Biotite code that builds the C-alpha atoms (Angstrom):
import biotite.structure as struc

atoms = struc.array([
    struc.Atom([0.000, 0.000, 0.000], chain_id="A", res_id=1, res_name="MET", atom_name="CA", element="C"),
    struc.Atom([1.055, 3.506, -0.735], chain_id="A", res_id=2, res_name="GLN", atom_name="CA", element="C"),
    struc.Atom([1.612, 5.937, 2.018], chain_id="A", res_id=3, res_name="THR", atom_name="CA", element="C"),
    struc.Atom([0.031, 9.379, 2.019], chain_id="A", res_id=4, res_name="LYS", atom_name="CA", element="C"),
    struc.Atom([3.353, 10.984, 1.005], chain_id="A", res_id=5, res_name="LEU", atom_name="CA", element="C"),
    struc.Atom([3.802, 8.643, -1.965], chain_id="A", res_id=6, res_name="GLN", atom_name="CA", element="C"),
    struc.Atom([0.209, 9.306, -3.037], chain_id="A", res_id=7, res_name="SER", atom_name="CA", element="C"),
    struc.Atom([0.753, 13.077, -2.904], chain_id="A", res_id=8, res_name="ARG", atom_name="CA", element="C"),
    struc.Atom([3.982, 12.835, -4.909], chain_id="A", res_id=9, res_name="ILE", atom_name="CA", element="C"),
    struc.Atom([2.464, 10.664, -7.593], chain_id="A", res_id=10, res_name="SER", atom_name="CA", element="C"),
    struc.Atom([-0.594, 12.972, -7.794], chain_id="A", res_id=11, res_name="GLY", atom_name="CA", element="C"),
    struc.Atom([1.612, 16.064, -8.151], chain_id="A", res_id=12, res_name="ALA", atom_name="CA", element="C"),
    struc.Atom([3.713, 14.305, -10.794], chain_id="A", res_id=13, res_name="GLY", atom_name="CA", element="C"),
    struc.Atom([0.623, 13.365, -12.760], chain_id="A", res_id=14, res_name="LYS", atom_name="CA", element="C"),
    struc.Atom([-0.594, 16.964, -12.646], chain_id="A", res_id=15, res_name="ARG", atom_name="CA", element="C"),
    struc.Atom([2.782, 18.198, -13.924], chain_id="A", res_id=16, res_name="ARG", atom_name="CA", element="C"),
    struc.Atom([2.754, 15.681, -16.758], chain_id="A", res_id=17, res_name="ILE", atom_name="CA", element="C"),
    struc.Atom([-0.831, 16.578, -17.664], chain_id="A", res_id=18, res_name="LEU", atom_name="CA", element="C"),
    struc.Atom([0.025, 20.288, -17.473], chain_id="A", res_id=19, res_name="GLY", atom_name="CA", element="C"),
    struc.Atom([3.025, 19.820, -19.761], chain_id="A", res_id=20, res_name="ALA", atom_name="CA", element="C"),
    struc.Atom([0.856, 17.810, -22.155], chain_id="A", res_id=21, res_name="GLY", atom_name="CA", element="C"),
    struc.Atom([-1.749, 20.564, -22.258], chain_id="A", res_id=22, res_name="LYS", atom_name="CA", element="C"),
    struc.Atom([0.927, 23.183, -22.975], chain_id="A", res_id=23, res_name="ILE", atom_name="CA", element="C"),
    struc.Atom([2.412, 21.032, -25.739], chain_id="A", res_id=24, res_name="THR", atom_name="CA", element="C"),
    struc.Atom([-1.014, 20.447, -27.267], chain_id="A", res_id=25, res_name="LEU", atom_name="CA", element="C"),
    struc.Atom([-1.846, 24.155, -27.102], chain_id="A", res_id=26, res_name="ALA", atom_name="CA", element="C"),
    struc.Atom([1.495, 25.014, -28.733], chain_id="A", res_id=27, res_name="GLY", atom_name="CA", element="C"),
    struc.Atom([0.915, 22.508, -31.516], chain_id="A", res_id=28, res_name="ALA", atom_name="CA", element="C"),
    struc.Atom([-2.581, 23.884, -32.106], chain_id="A", res_id=29, res_name="ALA", atom_name="CA", element="C"),
    struc.Atom([-1.244, 27.443, -32.253], chain_id="A", res_id=30, res_name="LEU", atom_name="CA", element="C"),
    struc.Atom([1.545, 26.434, -34.661], chain_id="A", res_id=31, res_name="ALA", atom_name="CA", element="C"),
    struc.Atom([-0.973, 24.667, -36.906], chain_id="A", res_id=32, res_name="GLY", atom_name="CA", element="C"),
    struc.Atom([-3.266, 27.682, -36.852], chain_id="A", res_id=33, res_name="PHE", atom_name="CA", element="C"),
    struc.Atom([-0.454, 30.040, -37.801], chain_id="A", res_id=34, res_name="LEU", atom_name="CA", element="C"),
    struc.Atom([0.770, 27.696, -40.519], chain_id="A", res_id=35, res_name="LEU", atom_name="CA", element="C"),
    struc.Atom([-2.608, 27.296, -42.176], chain_id="A", res_id=36, res_name="PHE", atom_name="CA", element="C"),
    struc.Atom([-3.660, 30.935, -41.917], chain_id="A", res_id=37, res_name="THR", atom_name="CA", element="C"),
    struc.Atom([-0.477, 31.918, -43.756], chain_id="A", res_id=38, res_name="GLY", atom_name="CA", element="C"),
    struc.Atom([-1.159, 29.586, -46.697], chain_id="A", res_id=39, res_name="ALA", atom_name="CA", element="C"),
    struc.Atom([-4.266, 31.401, -48.029], chain_id="A", res_id=40, res_name="PRO", atom_name="CA", element="C"),
    struc.Atom([-2.355, 34.680, -47.971], chain_id="A", res_id=41, res_name="ARG", atom_name="CA", element="C"),
    struc.Atom([0.352, 33.195, -50.175], chain_id="A", res_id=42, res_name="LEU", atom_name="CA", element="C"),
    struc.Atom([-2.299, 31.886, -52.540], chain_id="A", res_id=43, res_name="ARG", atom_name="CA", element="C"),
    struc.Atom([-4.012, 35.283, -52.567], chain_id="A", res_id=44, res_name="ALA", atom_name="CA", element="C"),
    struc.Atom([-0.692, 36.955, -53.438], chain_id="A", res_id=45, res_name="ASP", atom_name="CA", element="C"),
    struc.Atom([-0.179, 34.539, -56.338], chain_id="A", res_id=46, res_name="ASP", atom_name="CA", element="C"),
    struc.Atom([-3.692, 35.313, -57.568], chain_id="A", res_id=47, res_name="ASP", atom_name="CA", element="C"),
    struc.Atom([-2.974, 39.053, -57.342], chain_id="A", res_id=48, res_name="ASP", atom_name="CA", element="C"),
    struc.Atom([0.266, 38.718, -59.309], chain_id="A", res_id=49, res_name="TYR", atom_name="CA", element="C"),
    struc.Atom([-1.375, 36.493, -61.906], chain_id="A", res_id=50, res_name="GLN", atom_name="CA", element="C"),
    struc.Atom([-4.330, 38.863, -62.362], chain_id="A", res_id=51, res_name="LYS", atom_name="CA", element="C"),
    struc.Atom([-2.056, 41.892, -62.596], chain_id="A", res_id=52, res_name="ARG", atom_name="CA", element="C"),
    struc.Atom([-0.018, 40.350, -65.403], chain_id="A", res_id=53, res_name="ILE", atom_name="CA", element="C"),
    struc.Atom([-3.080, 38.841, -67.128], chain_id="A", res_id=54, res_name="SER", atom_name="CA", element="C"),
    struc.Atom([-4.809, 42.225, -67.282], chain_id="A", res_id=55, res_name="ARG", atom_name="CA", element="C"),
    struc.Atom([-1.698, 43.921, -68.667], chain_id="A", res_id=56, res_name="ALA", atom_name="CA", element="C"),
    struc.Atom([-1.246, 41.120, -71.219], chain_id="A", res_id=57, res_name="ASP", atom_name="CA", element="C"),
    struc.Atom([-4.888, 41.402, -72.303], chain_id="A", res_id=58, res_name="HIS", atom_name="CA", element="C"),
    struc.Atom([-4.573, 45.185, -72.703], chain_id="A", res_id=59, res_name="ARG", atom_name="CA", element="C"),
    struc.Atom([-1.523, 44.651, -74.916], chain_id="A", res_id=60, res_name="LEU", atom_name="CA", element="C"),
    struc.Atom([-3.375, 42.148, -77.126], chain_id="A", res_id=61, res_name="HIS", atom_name="CA", element="C"),
    struc.Atom([-6.300, 44.581, -77.435], chain_id="A", res_id=62, res_name="ASP", atom_name="CA", element="C"),
    struc.Atom([-4.027, 47.516, -78.259], chain_id="A", res_id=63, res_name="ALA", atom_name="CA", element="C"),
    struc.Atom([-2.249, 45.536, -80.975], chain_id="A", res_id=64, res_name="ILE", atom_name="CA", element="C"),
    struc.Atom([-5.551, 44.353, -82.429], chain_id="A", res_id=65, res_name="GLU", atom_name="CA", element="C"),
    struc.Atom([-7.187, 47.803, -82.459], chain_id="A", res_id=66, res_name="HIS", atom_name="CA", element="C"),
    struc.Atom([-4.236, 50.087, -83.223], chain_id="A", res_id=67, res_name="HIS", atom_name="CA", element="C"),
    struc.Atom([-1.548, 47.960, -84.898], chain_id="A", res_id=68, res_name="GLY", atom_name="CA", element="C"),
    struc.Atom([1.805, 46.788, -83.546], chain_id="A", res_id=69, res_name="ARG", atom_name="CA", element="C"),
    struc.Atom([3.743, 49.978, -84.131], chain_id="A", res_id=70, res_name="GLU", atom_name="CA", element="C"),
    struc.Atom([1.359, 52.552, -82.657], chain_id="A", res_id=71, res_name="SER", atom_name="CA", element="C"),
    struc.Atom([1.746, 54.322, -79.340], chain_id="A", res_id=72, res_name="LYS", atom_name="CA", element="C"),
    struc.Atom([-1.053, 52.359, -77.597], chain_id="A", res_id=73, res_name="GLN", atom_name="CA", element="C"),
    struc.Atom([0.734, 48.972, -77.832], chain_id="A", res_id=74, res_name="PRO", atom_name="CA", element="C"),
    struc.Atom([3.995, 50.666, -76.794], chain_id="A", res_id=75, res_name="ASP", atom_name="CA", element="C"),
    struc.Atom([2.297, 51.928, -73.658], chain_id="A", res_id=76, res_name="LYS", atom_name="CA", element="C"),
    struc.Atom([0.703, 48.513, -73.064], chain_id="A", res_id=77, res_name="ALA", atom_name="CA", element="C"),
    struc.Atom([4.100, 46.796, -73.516], chain_id="A", res_id=78, res_name="ARG", atom_name="CA", element="C"),
    struc.Atom([5.555, 49.119, -70.917], chain_id="A", res_id=79, res_name="HIS", atom_name="CA", element="C"),
    struc.Atom([2.684, 48.364, -68.496], chain_id="A", res_id=80, res_name="GLU", atom_name="CA", element="C"),
    struc.Atom([3.119, 44.609, -69.017], chain_id="A", res_id=81, res_name="LEU", atom_name="CA", element="C"),
    struc.Atom([6.836, 44.937, -68.333], chain_id="A", res_id=82, res_name="SER", atom_name="CA", element="C"),
    struc.Atom([6.082, 46.908, -65.150], chain_id="A", res_id=83, res_name="GLU", atom_name="CA", element="C"),
    struc.Atom([3.574, 44.273, -64.004], chain_id="A", res_id=84, res_name="ALA", atom_name="CA", element="C"),
    struc.Atom([6.095, 41.489, -64.584], chain_id="A", res_id=85, res_name="ARG", atom_name="CA", element="C"),
    struc.Atom([8.812, 43.454, -62.792], chain_id="A", res_id=86, res_name="GLN", atom_name="CA", element="C"),
    struc.Atom([6.473, 44.195, -59.867], chain_id="A", res_id=87, res_name="TYR", atom_name="CA", element="C"),
    struc.Atom([5.677, 40.507, -59.422], chain_id="A", res_id=88, res_name="CYS", atom_name="CA", element="C"),
    struc.Atom([9.282, 39.451, -59.927], chain_id="A", res_id=89, res_name="TRP", atom_name="CA", element="C"),
    struc.Atom([10.606, 41.905, -57.335], chain_id="A", res_id=90, res_name="SER", atom_name="CA", element="C"),
    struc.Atom([8.163, 40.663, -54.685], chain_id="A", res_id=91, res_name="ARG", atom_name="CA", element="C"),
    struc.Atom([7.732, 36.987, -55.539], chain_id="A", res_id=92, res_name="ASN", atom_name="CA", element="C"),
    struc.Atom([10.728, 36.008, -57.707], chain_id="A", res_id=93, res_name="HIS", atom_name="CA", element="C"),
    struc.Atom([8.229, 34.476, -60.110], chain_id="A", res_id=94, res_name="ARG", atom_name="CA", element="C"),
    struc.Atom([6.173, 35.876, -62.937], chain_id="A", res_id=95, res_name="TRP", atom_name="CA", element="C"),
    struc.Atom([3.076, 34.612, -64.718], chain_id="A", res_id=96, res_name="TRP", atom_name="CA", element="C"),
    struc.Atom([3.205, 33.831, -68.425], chain_id="A", res_id=97, res_name="ASP", atom_name="CA", element="C"),
    struc.Atom([-0.359, 34.426, -69.544], chain_id="A", res_id=98, res_name="GLU", atom_name="CA", element="C"),
    struc.Atom([0.167, 33.039, -73.042], chain_id="A", res_id=99, res_name="ASP", atom_name="CA", element="C"),
    struc.Atom([1.893, 29.885, -71.750], chain_id="A", res_id=100, res_name="GLY", atom_name="CA", element="C"),
    struc.Atom([-0.383, 29.636, -68.685], chain_id="A", res_id=101, res_name="HIS", atom_name="CA", element="C"),
    struc.Atom([2.489, 28.919, -66.313], chain_id="A", res_id=102, res_name="ARG", atom_name="CA", element="C"),
    struc.Atom([4.741, 30.480, -63.707], chain_id="A", res_id=103, res_name="TRP", atom_name="CA", element="C"),
    struc.Atom([8.388, 31.239, -64.502], chain_id="A", res_id=104, res_name="HIS", atom_name="CA", element="C"),
    struc.Atom([11.022, 31.217, -61.787], chain_id="A", res_id=105, res_name="SER", atom_name="CA", element="C"),
    struc.Atom([13.647, 32.841, -64.028], chain_id="A", res_id=106, res_name="GLU", atom_name="CA", element="C"),
    struc.Atom([13.608, 36.477, -65.076], chain_id="A", res_id=107, res_name="ARG", atom_name="CA", element="C"),
    struc.Atom([13.484, 35.435, -68.708], chain_id="A", res_id=108, res_name="ASP", atom_name="CA", element="C"),
    struc.Atom([10.669, 37.456, -70.216], chain_id="A", res_id=109, res_name="TRP", atom_name="CA", element="C"),
    struc.Atom([11.014, 39.380, -73.454], chain_id="A", res_id=110, res_name="ASP", atom_name="CA", element="C"),
    struc.Atom([9.430, 42.834, -73.453], chain_id="A", res_id=111, res_name="ASP", atom_name="CA", element="C"),
    struc.Atom([8.612, 42.389, -77.146], chain_id="A", res_id=112, res_name="HIS", atom_name="CA", element="C"),
    struc.Atom([7.412, 38.774, -77.017], chain_id="A", res_id=113, res_name="ASP", atom_name="CA", element="C"),
    struc.Atom([4.019, 39.756, -78.432], chain_id="A", res_id=114, res_name="HIS", atom_name="CA", element="C"),
    struc.Atom([5.583, 41.305, -81.539], chain_id="A", res_id=115, res_name="ASP", atom_name="CA", element="C"),
    struc.Atom([6.394, 37.861, -82.906], chain_id="A", res_id=116, res_name="HIS", atom_name="CA", element="C"),
    struc.Atom([3.061, 36.062, -82.389], chain_id="A", res_id=117, res_name="ASP", atom_name="CA", element="C"),
    struc.Atom([1.498, 36.800, -85.748], chain_id="A", res_id=118, res_name="ARG", atom_name="CA", element="C"),
    struc.Atom([4.814, 36.668, -87.627], chain_id="A", res_id=119, res_name="ASP", atom_name="CA", element="C"),
    struc.Atom([5.285, 33.014, -86.640], chain_id="A", res_id=120, res_name="ARG", atom_name="CA", element="C"),
    struc.Atom([1.809, 32.164, -87.905], chain_id="A", res_id=121, res_name="ASP", atom_name="CA", element="C"),
    struc.Atom([2.434, 33.822, -91.285], chain_id="A", res_id=122, res_name="HIS", atom_name="CA", element="C"),
    struc.Atom([5.886, 32.268, -91.714], chain_id="A", res_id=123, res_name="ASP", atom_name="CA", element="C"),
    struc.Atom([4.454, 28.757, -91.865], chain_id="A", res_id=124, res_name="ARG", atom_name="CA", element="C"),
    struc.Atom([4.267, 27.020, -95.191], chain_id="A", res_id=125, res_name="ASP", atom_name="CA", element="C"),
    struc.Atom([0.730, 26.533, -96.448], chain_id="A", res_id=126, res_name="PRO", atom_name="CA", element="C"),
    struc.Atom([-0.622, 22.962, -96.266], chain_id="A", res_id=127, res_name="PRO", atom_name="CA", element="C"),
    struc.Atom([-0.394, 20.948, -99.486], chain_id="A", res_id=128, res_name="ARG", atom_name="CA", element="C"),
])
């Protein structure tokens, strides 16, 4: 049989172990909360960067279609697309390629990449 002293010691030890377990569980819950609340923010940033570049790319396509490649409107739109790419690159070290529908992790964009789209189509040999 246990004595009163042994009973008190084992009861105090159990409380310490349970207290440490509660602290560990609370810490793990807090870490999980912080981890998962940060993930949507990263996703929201990616969406913002993607939308920013997509809008600028769309404006460039429209300007080329309505005003021709060599007019001032596409030049302005090219500049805005370059700024959007640079903005995303400087904050995220990635940029969205709207035409390729993918992210690039290299700063390898060409500010005049839209000048060649139609030229490639017209350079093809006609089908026989």
